[in-house]
N, C-alpha and C positions, 0 to 999 in steps of 0.2 A: 396699196401694193406699190412698191418702188419699180423703177425702170431705168435701164441704161439707155441714154440717148446718144447715138453715134452721129457725128456731123463732120463735114469737111471744113477745113480752115484754109487760109491762104498758103500754108506750108505743109499741110498733111491732113490727118484724121485724128479726132479726139473723142472722148466720151465724157458725159456728165452722168453721175448717178443721182436720180431725182427721187425724193420721197413721194408718197401717195398724194401729198398736197401740192406737188409740183416744184417744191423748193429743191435747189441743188445742194446736195450734202457732200459730194466729193467729185473731183474732176481729175482727168488724166493729163499726162504729158501729150505732146503732139507726136503721133506715130506717122511713119512714112507710108504705110499701107493700111487698108481697112482690115486685112487679115491680122496684121500685127496688133491693131486696136482691139479686135475681138479676142485675141490671145490675152491681152491685158485685162479685159473684162473677166475672162475665165480665171485669171490669177487673183483678181479681187474677190471673186466668189469663193475661191478656195482658201484665201488667206484672211478673210475678214473675221474669223473666229479668234484671231490672235489676241494676246494680252496687251495691256497698255503700259508703255514705259513713260512715266511722267518725268519729263526733263526739267520741270519747274520745281520739283521736290528737292529737298536737301536732307540726306544724300539722295542721289539718283540711283534707283535700283534697276540694273540692266535686266532685260528679259530677252529671250531667244526670238529669232525670226521664225515665222512671220509675226509682226507686231505693229501696233499703232504707237507712234511717237507723238506725245503731246508736248508742245513747246510754246514759248512766248516769242513773238517776232519783234523786230526793232521798233514797231509802232506801239508795242505794249499789248497787242492782241494775242489771244490764244488760238493756236492752229494745231492740226494733226496731219501726219503723213502716214500712210499705210505702206509698210515695207514687206516685200515678198520673202520667201525662204532664202533667196540668194542675196538679200540686203538691198535690192533695187526698190526705189520708190515707185509704187504703182498707182497711188491716188493721193490727192491732197485736199485740204479743206479750205474754206473761206476763213477770214479772221472773225473771232468771237470776242466780244467785250469782256465776257466772264468765263472763267474756267469751267463752270457748271454747264454753260452753253456748249462748249467744245466737247465735254464729256457726253452730252446729249447727242451731239453730232456723230460721235463714235458709235454710240448705242444704236443710232438710226442706221448707220452703215451695216452694223452687225445684223440688224433686223431685216433691212430691205434688200441687201445685195444678194444673199444666197439664192433667192427665188425670183429675182427681178428679170423681167423680160427685156430683150434687146430690140430697140427700134431705131430705124434710120431716119434722120431728119432731112 
């Protein structure tokens, strides 16, 4: 079972969504308050059922928010970002060497986020 780990940083508060094996599958921006961070977690829980917009495909087929955007970064790694209904980025992934790994990360968010407990580190 996954969990959201809330922790303080030098500039605010952020969360990591961790899978049952402890691997980080998505991370948030830095929020100014813990309450704002928890609102972000609730948004991820609500929006993680979104479709995938593959921005590496040709042509790119747009999908409505909320959605996962799968893209290739400057280093040639595949990443995703989860966007809320309002288009704001609410979670991002690490870089994956293979597109299949990135798609697996998205599926892991979809599986783990809805029922994940929230713990403070």
